[in-house]
N, C-alpha and C positions, 0 to 999 in steps of 0.2 A: 504494500500500500504506500502511496506517496506520502511524504511528510505533510502533516495537516497544515503547517504554515504555508505550504506551497500551493494549496488547493483553495479555490474560492469557497467560502462556507455557504451552506444552505441557510435560508432564513425561515425558521419554523416557529410559528406562533409568536413571531416578533423577535426571536433570539437566534444568534448564529450557531450553527451545528456543523460539525465535521461530516462531510459526505461519506467518510469511511464507516459511519454507523449503519449505513445501508448495505455494506458489504456482507455477503453471506460467508460464514466460516464454519468449518466442521468442529464445533465446540458444543459443550453442554455445561451446565452449572457444576461447580465443584462440590465436593463433600467435605464437611467440617473435619471428619476424622482423617481425611487425607491432607488438607491444607493446614490444619492446626491453627487456624486464624492467623495465617501469615501476614495478612494485611494489618494486623493489630500489634505489630512488633515495635511501632513507634507511636508518637503522639499525633494529634490532629488539630488543625485550626478549628476553633469553635467561637461563635460570636458571643460577645460579652452579655448580650441580652439573654442568651440561652444559658450561660453560666449562672446568671442570677436566678433563672427558673430552676435549674438543677439544685442550686443551694437552698432555694426555698422549699424544695421537695426532698431534701436529703434523707428525711426519715423513711421515705419509700425506697430509696436507693441503697442505704446502708446495709440492709440485710442481704443484699446480693453482692456486696463487696468482700474480697478476701479480708480476713481479720486484721492483717497488718496494713490495710489500705483504707481504714475507716475514719481517717482524719480529713474532713473536707477542706481544711486549710492547705492540704498537700495535693489536691486534685488537679490544680492548674499551675502553669509555669510563671504566671504573673506578667507575661509580655502583653503589650497592648498596641496592636498595629491595625491600620485601616485596610480592610479587604474590600476592593472595589468591584469584584466579580458579582454578576447577577446570579441568582435572584436573592442572594444572601449578603448584599453589601452592608457594611457596618464595621465597627471595631471588633477585633478578634484577638483571642489569646490561644495558647496551646494547652492541651491536656498533658499532664505530667507523664514522663517515661520512667519506668522503674526496672531495676534488675529482676529478672525472672529466670533462674537456671532451669526451670521445667519447660520453658519454651524453646523451640529450636533456634530462635534468634538470640536468646539470652536476655532480651529486654522485651517489655510489652507496655502498652498503654495502661495507665493506672486502673482503668475501668474493666480490663479483661480479667475474668475470674478463673478459678481453677478448672472449670468445665469448658474452657475456651469459648465462653459466651460473654457478650458485652453486658456488664451489670446494668447499664442504662437501659438497654433494650429489655433485659429480664425484668427490671423494675416497671417498665412501661406495661408489659404484658400482664404482670401480676396485679397491677392497679386497674386492669380492664381497659387500658388505653390502647391507641394505635402503637404497634411495636416501635415506631420511630418517635414517639412522644418526647422522649428525653435525649434521643440519639443525635450527635452532631450531624449537621447537614452533609458535610463532606464524607463522613463515614457511611451514611445512608446512601449517598450517591455512588460510592466506589463499586466497581472499577471504572465508572465514568467520572469525569472531572471537568474542571473549567480551566482552559488554557487561554489566557488573555481574553476571557469572556466567551470563548467558544466551547461548546459541549463536545468532548472527545472521549475516546477510550484511552486511558492513561497508560498505555503499554510502554511508554518510554521512561516511566518512573522506576525508581529503585525498588519500591515495594512490589510493583507488578512483576518486575523481572526476577525477583527473589521468591516468587511463589504466591504473592498476593494478587493473582490474576482473576480469581473467582471463577475459573473455568477449567475444563479438562478436555482432552481430545475426544472427538465423537465421529461417527460415520456420516450422519446427515448434516449438511450445512444449514445454518440459520442466520438471518441478518442479525448483526450485533445488537441493534436496538430492540429486537424481539427477544433475544436471549436475556437481555437486561431490561426487560419491559418495565418493571416497577421503578427502577432507577431513572429510566427515561421519562416516565410519567411524573416522577418527583420534580425533575428539572423543567419539563415542557408542558406538563398538564395533559389531561386526556385529549384536548384539542390538538396539541402538538404531536402527541403520539399518533393520533388518527391521520394527521398530515403526513407523517413519515410512512405510515402504512400505505397511503395513497401513492406516495412517491416510489415506494418499493415495488408497487404493482405496475409502475410505468404509466 
């Protein structure tokens, strides 16, 4: 596939999208027992408004955290930078990264628990909310991401190349946006997803 920066983006529901998301590839979704949450080996940018929401609901999250990670003052790295990418523009910080000798990478996001599950997602489900209620936007979006405002498959990232690709080889090809349908809809909405479906049919 050509470098996304060299290809004119599609405009889908008002947002720029890498045409590579229409490409059919012989892939299927990965299995947690195989990848061991490789994409959670580091931290992630999270908007400060979501940090405030997480801290306001820490009592729901704490039971899903490893015992040695239950100090909310240690959950974020304290950085404060402006993220200008849509649809999540605003000030952002990072989730803390901690040593974890049980993980293949040796480090993980502070919110990854011993079952290789995201404590934020587990707390959302336990509270009867959408699974992404507390989950950082960029985590929920992965392995899609925003590159200078363009929605892309982040296959040139270190996390993707080191096992956090969220996919495995398969026999039948499928368009990338269909394989990662829920992530595509998170970024573009149902209307944007329908527009990509129409484009994929020619």
